[in-house]
Each structure stands twice: as structure tokens, then as C-alpha cells.
N, C-alpha and C positions, 0 to 999 in steps of 0.2 A: 382312627380316621376313616371316614367313608369316602370311597372313590368310585366313580362311574367311568366306564370306558365308552367313548362316543365315536360313532362313525360320522365323518364329515365329507362333504363333496369337494375334495381336493385331490390333486393328482399324486397322492402318496398312498401306498398300500399298507396302511397301518391305522390302528385306533388311537384315540387321544384321551389321556387321563385328565379328569377334572375332579376337584373336591366338591362334595355335596354339602352345602351349608346346613347347619342344624335347623331343623324345622321344615326343610324342603323334602317332600316325598318324591323319590325317583325310583322308577322300576324299569326293567328291560322292555324296550319297545316304545317308550315314551319319547315324544319330540321335545328337545331341550334347546334353549337359547344359551349359547356359550360364547365367551370372548375368544377371538382367534386373530393373533397379530394385532393390528390396529382396528379390526372390524369385529362385528358380531355375526354369528352364523346360527342357523337352525340345523341341529344334528339329531341323531337318534341314539338313545342309550342302548348299548348292546349287552353289557354285563356290569355287575357290581363287584367291587373288590374291597378287601380290608386295607390294602396298602398299594403304593405305586412305586415303580422304579424311578419316577421323576422326583428329584429332590423337593422336599416340602416347600421350600422357599420359592420354587418355580411353578408350583401347582396352582392353577387358577380356579376360581369358583364357578360352578354352574350359576347362571344368572336367573333362569326361570324355567319352569315346565310349561310347555304350550298347553293352555287349559282346554281348548275346544277340540282337541284331537285325542282320541283314546289310544292306548298303547297298541302297537302292532303285536299280533299274536305270535307265539313261539313258532308255529308252522310257517308264518310269513317271513320271520327272520331267517328260518332255515332255508326257505326258498331263495332269499336274497344271497345268503351265504353260498348256496349251490351255484347260483348264477355268477357270483364273483369268482369262485374257484374254477368253474367250467369255462367261462369266457375270458378269464385272465384279466379281470378288472378290479380296482379297489372296491371294497364293500360299500364305502360311503357313496361312490358314484352310482352303484346299483340301486341303493336305497333312494338316492336323489332322483333317479330316473323313474321311480315308482310314485313320486310325490308331485302333484300339480305345482306349477310355479308359485301360485298364491300361498300355498302352505309352507313354502320355503322362505317366505319373506319375514324378516324380523319386524315386529311392531305393527303388523297388519291388524285390522279389526276382526273380532271374533265372528265365526260363522256357525249357524245352527242347522244341522241336517234334518231336524224334526224327530219325532218319536219313532222307535222301531215299528215296522209294519206288523200287525197281528198275524198269527198262524191260521186265520179264517180263510174261506174260499174267495180267491181274487176275482171271481166272476167269469169263469171260463165259458166262452160262447162256442157251442158245438158247431163244427164245420160240416160241410157236405160229407157224405160217406167217403171213406178212403178206398183207394184201389187195392186189389189183392196184394200187389207188390209193396205198397206202403204199409199194409197190415203186417206183412212178413218182416219188413225192415224194422218196424216198431217192436215186433216180438224179439228180433235179434238184439236190438238195443236194450230191451228190458230183461233179457235173459240172465245177465250177469249180476253179481252183487259186488259191492265195493268198487275197487278200481276195475273199470270195464271199458277199454278203448275199442271204439267201433269205427271202421272206415265205411262211411255211407257213400257208395259209388253209384251215382245216379246220372243218367243222361240229362242234358239241358231240358228243362220243362217237365221233369219227371215228378216234381212235388217234394223235393228235399225239405223245403221250408215247412211244409205241412208236418213232416215227421219231427222236425225240430220243435214246432209248437206243441205237439202232443207230449214230447219229452219234457219241455219246460212246464207244461201243465202237471206232469207227474211230480216234478221237483217242488212246485208251489203247493201241491196238495199235501206234500210231506212237511210243509212249513219251512222249506229251504229256499235259498236264492239260486238264481241261474245267471250264468254269464254267457253271452253270445258274442263272438268275435267275427268281424267282417274285415276284409283287407283294405278297403278304401272308404273314405269319408262319404263319397257319393252314394254308397249303398245304404248308409244309415237311415235316411228319411223313409224309404219304402219299408224297410224292416220295422222301423219304429211304428209306422202306421199300422202294419199288420199285427204287431204285438198288442198295440193299444186297442185295436178292434177285437182281437181275440180275448184279451184279458182286461175288460173295462174297469174292473175293480183293483187292478194291480198298479203298483207304483213302479214306473220305469225311469231309469237314469241313463242318459246318453253320455258317452265319454269319448271325446276325440279332440284333436288339436285346433279345430276351427271354432270351438266354443270360446266364449269370453272367459277370462281367467277365473272370475267368480263362479261361473256356471261349472267349469271343470272341477274346481275345488269342492263345490257343493255335491256334485255327483260322486266324487271320491268319498266324502264324508257319509253320504247316504248309503253307499255300498258297505262301508265299514260299520255303520251303526245298525244296519238292517232296515233302514227306512225305505230302501229300494228293494222290490222283489226281483226285478230283472235289470241287469246292466247290459247295454248294447254298446259295444265300443270297438275301436280299432286297436292296433298293436299294443299300445301302452296299457290297455285295460287288463291285459294278462297279468300285470303286476299289482293291480289294485287290491286293497284289503277287503275282506267280506266278513260279515258276522257269522253266517252259516251257509257256505257255498255248497250246493248239492248237485250241480251239473255244469259242465262246460261244453259249449258247441263252438267249433271252429269251421266257419263256412268258407268255401273256396280255399281249402287248406293248402293247396298247391301254390298259392300265389306268392311270388317273391317279395311282395310288399310286407309280408310278415317278418322279414329279416331287416332289422335295423342296420343301416349302413354307416353310421357315424357313432362315435362315443362307445357306449355299451352295445356291441354288435350282437344282440341276442335274437333268437328266433322265437317270436311270440307263440307260434304253433308248438314248438318243442317245449317251451316253458309251460304252456298249458297242459301238455301231457304229463310233464314232471309234477306239476301242481296237483293234477287229478290223482296221480299215483300216491303222492304224499298224503292227500286228504281221503283216499280210498273212496272216490266218487267216479261216476261214469264220465267219459269224454267222447264226443262224437266229432269226427273229422269228415266233412262233406265236400264232395267235388264231382264234377263230370269228368275231370281229367286229373286224377290223383297224382301227387308227386311220386316219382319212382322210389323214393325212400319209404313212403307209406305203403306203396304196392309191395315192396320187399318185406316190410313188417307184417303185412297181411298174409303173404304167401308162406312166411316162416312161422305163422301161428301166433305172433305177438299181438295182432289186432284181429278182432272179429270183423267179418265183412257182411254188409247188407247191400243188396243190389236193387236198383230201380232201372230196368232196361227199357221201359216204354214211357212215353209222355203221359202225364196225368189227365190232361183235358180230353174229353170224349172226342174221338175222331182225329186228334192231333197226331201227325207223323213226323219223323225226323226229316229235315229238309234235304232235297236233292242238291249235291255239291258238284259243281262243274268248273272246269278251267276255261279261261279265254286266252288263246295263244296270241300274245301281244307282238310276236314276230310277224304275224300275218295281219292282225287287226291293230295297227299302230295307234296308240292313244294320242289324242289331241288334248292338251291341258290335263293330262293324266287319265283321261276317260276314253276307253275304247268305244267303238260304235255299238258293239253288242251290249255293253253295260248300259249305255245311255238309252238304247231302245227298250231294254228290259225295264228300266226305271220308268220310262215314258208310259209303257203299258200298264204298270201298277198305278201310276197317277190317274190314268184314264179310268181305271176300275175303282178308284177311291181307296186303294190300298197304300200302305206306307213302305218306304225303302230306307235302308241304312247303308251308308258308304263309309267303310272303315279305312282310315289312312293314319298310321301311327306317327305322324310328324306334325308338329304345331307350326304356326306361321304360314306365310305365303309360299316360300321356296327355301330349301335348305341352304342355298348359296346364291350370291350375286356374282356374275362373271362378265369380264370384259372380252368381247369377241376380237378386239384389235390386238391386245397384248397379253391376254390370258391371265390378267390380274383376277383374283377372287377375294371375296370378303372373309379373310381369315381373322380370327381373334388373336390379338397380340399377347394375351395372357394365357391362352389355352391352345392345345393342339387340336383345335376344332374350328369350324367355320361360324361366322356370324350369320344367323338366320334372318331372312328378309321378312319383316312384318309390314306389308305395304300399306295397309290402312292407317297404321300409326306412323308411317314414313320413317321407320327405324330398322336398324340392323341390331339383332340381339344375340348374345351368347347364352345358350340355355344351360351352360355349366357354371359360369362365374357371375352372370348377371350383367355383364358389360353391355352398354347401349350406345349406339352412334346414330346420327342422322344419316339417311340414305344420301350418298353423294350425287350431285348433279352431273359430275364428270368423273372419269376413272382417276383415282388418286395417283396412278402410275404414269399413264400416257396422256391424260387429259381428254381422251376420247369420250364420246357420248353413247357409244353402242354397248350399253350395259344390259345384260339379260338375266332374268331369274332362271335358275336351273333346278329342276325337280319340282315335286308337288308337296305342299303342306295343306292343312285343313282349310286355310283361308282361300287358297287358290282353287281347290276342288269345290268349295262352296260357291265361289263366283262362277266357275265353269258350269256347274249344274244349273244355277239360276239362269245363266245365259242360254244353255242348251234346252231347258225345259219350259221356257216362256214364263207363264204365270204360276208355275209350281211354287209352293211354299217350302223354302229350304231353311233349315236351322243348323247351327254348328254347336257342338259341345266339345270343348277342350279346356285346358287349364286357364287359357287366356280369356275365353268367352264367359267362363263361370267364376271369374275372380271375385265378383261382387257377391256379398252375402245373400243367399236365397235365390240366386240366378239359376243354379242348376235345377233346383226343385221347380222353379217356374217354367223352364223349358220342357222338362220331363212331363209336367202336368199338361202343357199344351200339346205334347205328342199324344198323351193318353186321351185327350179330348178330341183328337182328330184335326187339330189346327195346324199340323205340320205334315207335309207330303214326303219330304226327304230329309233325313237326319245325317249329318256328316260329323264324324267324331273320331277320337283316339281311343286308347284302351279303357278310358273312363266308361265307355259304353259296352265293353266287351263281355261283361258278366253281370249276372244278377237281375238286370232289368227285364221287365215283362211288358211287351207291347202287343196286344192281341191282333191289331190290324197290320202288323209289320210282316210282310211276306217275302221280301227280297233283301239279301245282304250282298253288297259288293265289296271286294277286298282289293285295295291298291297298295303296291309297294311291299308285299310280303317277301319278295325275292331277296330283299336286302339282308334278311337274317339267315338265308339258306347256307351260307358258306362262312359262318363265323368261326373263329378259333376257340370260342368258349364251348366246353363239352356239354353244357346245358342248353345250348342255343336251339337245338332241334326239339327238345322237350318243351321249351318255352314257346316256340313258334307253333308247335302242334296244339298246345293248350290254348294259346291265344286264338287260333283259327277255329278250333272246336267251340270255344266259348262265344266268339262273335257270331259264328254260324248258328249257334243255338238261339239267337234272338229271332230267327225267322220261323214262321209257321207254328207258333206255340198254341194257336187255337184251331178252329175247324178248317181254316183256309190253308192250303199247302204252301210250304216255304221252299225257296230256292236260294242257293249261295253261288255266286260267280266270283272266281278268284282270277284276277289278271296276273299273268306270269309269262316270262320268257322260257320257262321250264315246265310245260304242261304235263309232262310225264314223270316228274320228280316223285319218288316214292312217298315223300312226306305228304304231298297233296293227295296222293292215292289213299293214304292212311286216313286223312280227314274225310274223304269222300265215302270211305267204307263204313264209317261210324263204328269201327272195331278197335276200341281203345286197348283191349287186352292184347291183340296182335301187335300193336305199336309198342306197348310196354314190354312184351316178350323180346322183341328185337332190340329195343333200347337197353334193356337190362343186360342182355347178352353182350352188347357192345361195351357197356360199362364194366362188366365182369372181366372181359378180355383186356380192357385198357387199364384196369385197376383204379377205377374212379368210384365215388359213392354211388350206391350204398355198400359197395364191396371193399371200400377203404375209407379212411378218415383223414381229412385235410385241415391244415391251418395255413394262413397266409400272413406273412410279415410284410406290412406296407410301410414305406418310408417316403418322405418328401422333404425337399430342401429348396431354398431360393437359389442356391449356387449349383451350377451344372456339375454333375459327377459325384456330389457328396452323398446323395441318397444311395446310389449304386455302391459307392465305397463302403458306406455303413453296412449295407446288406452283404457284401462280400465278407466283411469281418464277422457279421452275425452268422453267416454260413459256416465259417471256420469254427466259431464257438459251438454251433449246433452239432457239428460232426464229432466234437470231442465228448459230447454228453451221452449220446445213445446211438449206436450203430443200427439198432432195430428200426429207427426212424429214417426214412429216405429224405435227403435234403437236396433240393434242386438248386440250380444256379439262379442268381438274380436276373430279372428281365424287366424291361420297361412296363409300366402299367398300361392297360388298354387306352386310357386317356393319359398320355405321357406327361403333358403339361396342363395344369389347372390352376387358374387364379395366380399365375406367376410362380408356382411351385413345380419343380421337376419331380416326377413321381416314378417309383420303381417298386417291385415286389419280389418276394422269395417264397416259394411254396415248399411245404413239408408234408409228407404222407406217411401214414402208419396203417398197419393191418387192423388195429382195434383202438377203441377209445382208451382201453386200459393201458396200452403202450404209449399213446399220444399224450395223455394228460400229465403224467409225471414229467415227461420230457419238456412239455410246454412250461411247467412251473419252474424247472431248473433253467431253462433257456431264458425265460423272462427275467429271472433274478440276475442272470449273467448280463443281460442287456441293460437292466436298470443300473447295475454296478459300473457300467462304462460311462455313465453320466454324459451322454452325447447331447449337447445343447443346440447345435446348429441343424440337427435333423429331427423332424417330428416322425414318430413311428408308432405303430399300433399292431396288435395281433388280432386277426380275424379268424375265429374258430368256426368250422363248418361254413366256409365262405360260399356265397351264392354266385359271386362273379369272380372268375379266375382269369 
């Protein structure tokens, strides 16, 4: 009897045995259609066996082999098995996360990725000459053989992308494929344009969640077959199959978007490094503000370091960073007098400005001055955000929407006031203060329609916008030669967070958004509105000395016992009934303490967002000195938790959590 062991996307950490009918050719890595309960599923063959522990009478037949998808390679199955073991998730869930939704459909129409691309010259177009620093960075990246991780630490505007393109050219010249990861979908169009301009003869596949399902599946197949020379994608592209991958680039490697926050909570950056190690190929991690984990790896010799300390454009300098003391210059509608005047001066000179405010909507909350009622979400421990143009109150956590009340729901008074500033309010205030200036807004709401983000960015590049207002979507990667001023509103909100990563994230965010100013020959300036103008974090941004900031932050982490000097896992739990999640975690803590005393187990605490979509949420942190100590503990702990068969509480393990 021929038996195949199949990984399926079900919440069970096991493989499922099926009989292989006579005449059907099945091999490890092939996608199979199999019966499961009363349904049919697409799974992946993991191993063949001569017999099964399942009684023959209960063993069901494989129905079909998916014909238009080649077998996943052994190194790809090994990568998925590593992810399943490291992130404590079922193998079937990991493999499913690597497959586009269309390829997981039973009975879909066949897709053709086209013929494999030839090993010929893809038409590299030589750029302008490199700077001496870029040449040195290339030499560092090219110096190693096999697995060669390189941290490319370059200030904003220093030409990191140019280094990436030369390394991609190296891979293509060797007849191999290249994968370039970016943290956000909004960054893919400009990188795609640069790659197509540089390699006009190359086949490029874009891979991200905003593509239509057919296009996502086709990109996956083109990468697997070799029909694509270069794949440009967001987080999930780290799990795609390749015919002959020869280079991985992770741009903005510090970005928290690389960590999946639901289901398989993997880090695409870390998976990319692991994959490069397994394939013995180079991997380049680029950033103006490297993560402290990557800085520690570089300082301990695990990563080579290439530095770009100066901007690449002739005459371009780092922007001057100054604070505006909002205790003295009180903002009106979120805008201080000094910031408005600075923007007005740029408009008069035909230069562009960017105002960064990392809150969507018009105002974070609607407030009744008579009775102090405020627009709280009934399903989350958060406020409903006022979207005035749409006349709605929206929860940005659960999606709840309500019409804006005409009178206070509590006292029936009509003195309702928006409190705080969002992008909509700042956009309106700037348009009013600047008269005829052309103001545009970029956030998740304004760019929801397909192609809208690209349209607005193109109008900025064409000089059709004077002032751009936006969220973190604008903070990195984009290049506007005429933009000379950046204003920052609301940064103080993150200064006193309980999250140990808050300072690192705020520093990176400010450095990145500040880097949009003065990238060409005209000097740039950054104005940060703050009630704390002498805060050391703002001084660190103004000094443009990332190494000094990293030194201090790493020492704080070392003394506190936080990553990269310790390794964490977070057990998250949620339940509809108050107290159940915390009770589950208290019992989980007792189980944990019986397993391994080398792992420190903290007490349960409420989650930062304690209530979301009607669920009460809590979490429990564990800490170990090494991964070697943490991983066996997590396996044993997870088995114990699964054995409890708790049905009323949803729980998950988050290894290397980014939000604690």
C-alpha cells in the first residue's frame, strides 16, 4: 500500500495520511486535492510511506495532483518545517501562508506562468557613476561567498537602492533570480519602476496583497518556474518558491511591518536570513535606522557592515532638525505659528512641504463639553475616531461605524467638540491657513481606491502639490526632489509608552520622515512640534548620529534584560467572558513553571488594547537567556496547553513579539 502524508491548513499540529491510488504519481512537495470531512482541500505532500497507522478501512484516497503547480523543493519544505517549529504553528498553516489564495482553491482553472526566463543578459542599463561610499559598500557585499549577510547602514538619501540594483545585476548575470522585500505596499510602485528602467529585458513579478487573486497566483508561479528574474514583494514574498534564488534584499529591515501579527506570527526579515543561510546565498539588510537586533548582530561579527554616511545627490546635505516649543507657540488646529510660516515661505519659493501626523481621520475623539461624554467604542477599549467628511465615527480596531450624533447621546446637549488632530483636520487647517496652496493628503483612507496612491505621488513629483499631509505611509522610501520642509505633529504621544521598543520605533520614524527633506541640491529643514523640546530622543534625531542612539539604547536593553540580550515569547489569550482569558493565563503560568526553571515566567497582564471586537484580551510573557533554552520550553508548553482543550478561550503563542 502506498501512503502519502499530507499537510493541511487546519488547526491541528499533525500530518494526515491518504492512500495513493494506483496510477497516480505523487511526490513530496506536490499540491494534492484530498477529501477532508465533508469537504475537499488542497494540501501538500510532505512524505511517502509504505504503511499507515490509520486502519485501512478508514484511509481515504488522494483525489488528484494539482497539475499546474510544480513540486515544492526540499529546501522550501525544510524552510516551512523550520518556521513551524520555531514559531510554534502547524506545518499545514505555514505552507498555506506561503500559497496565494487562488492556488488553495479546489476546482480552479489552470494557470500558466510562461516559459522559464533564459540565462541571457536581461539588459542592464548602466547608471550614473557611483559615489566612493557606494563603491565601498558594493565591495563589502561582494566580498563573501555563499551565505553572506550584510547590514547596509545608509543615511536617508544615500543611494541604498543603487547598491541593491547593482547586486541584483550580479545575480542576474549569474543566471539566478533575485528577491527584494519592502515593508509596505505603497513602496512597490516606485521600486518596480526603477527595476524596470534598469533592467528593461528582465521579467519582474510583483507580489503583495493588493493584487487581484489571479495576479498574485501568477507571480507565485512565475517565481517558482523561473519565468520571473526579479520578485518584488512585501512580507509574504519571503515564503515564495523560486527556481534558482541567488540574492535576497530586505529594504527598511527595521520596519515592524515585516512581523506578521495574526496567525503565523513570523518575521519576514528573519525568515529571509534563515532562507539565505539554507541556500548559501547573500542577503542584504538595508536601513537608515537598523533594528537594534541587527546592530547587535553586526557588532558581534555575525553580519558584515557597509556604511553610507553621506547623501548620494551632489550637494545634498542632511536636513537641519529643530523643535518648536508648543508650550510657548500654542498650536491652533494642531499647527503652530512657526510651522505655518515655514510652510508659507516654501510655498512662496515654489518648494514642497510634508506635514507628518500619524493619526487618520479628523480627530481621535468627539467630546461633550457639557457632561464629558466621549465617543468610546462599545466593542473595544478605544475611542471612535471622527471622520467628519464622511459624517462617521469609526473604530480603527474593529471596524465599527456610527453616524455622527447631532446631540450628545448622554445629556442631549449640542456642544460636541472634536479633540486632537488627525490627517483630515490638519489638511483642512493648512488649506485654510495657506489660502491658495495646493494641499494633498495620503493615508489609508484617502488611498483606498486602486491606483490612488500612485496618482497622488505622481502629482507630487510633477510639482502639482505644494503641501503633503500624511501618516507613516510617507515616512520612508519616497523621494521628492523639491521637498525641503518636513513638519512633525503629535510625536509626543509615543514618548512615554510602556513598550520597551517605543523609543526605538519613534526614533526610526522621525529619522525616516525627516529624511524626505532636502534630498537634492536645496537644503532641507525638519520642525518637530513638542511640549518637550529638550527630550534626548529629539536631540538624537537632530544629531544624525544613529550609532550614539544605538549605543545608549542597547545598553538600556542589556541592563533591563530585553532583546537582543534575551529572547521572549508572548502567550496571548482572549475570551468573550470577562476574566476567562486571565484565568487561562494563570493556569498556563503554573504549567510553564513546572516545565523549566531556566525560563522566566511573568504574571498575566491585560493586553495594551484590553478589549477588541468584544473580546477581553490578556497576555503572559516568558523570557530566556537564549533561543536554545526557549525553544524546547515552548514546544513542551504548547503541548501542555493543547492538552487542556480549552474551547472558550482563544490563545496563541507569539515568538519574538514586536509588541509587548
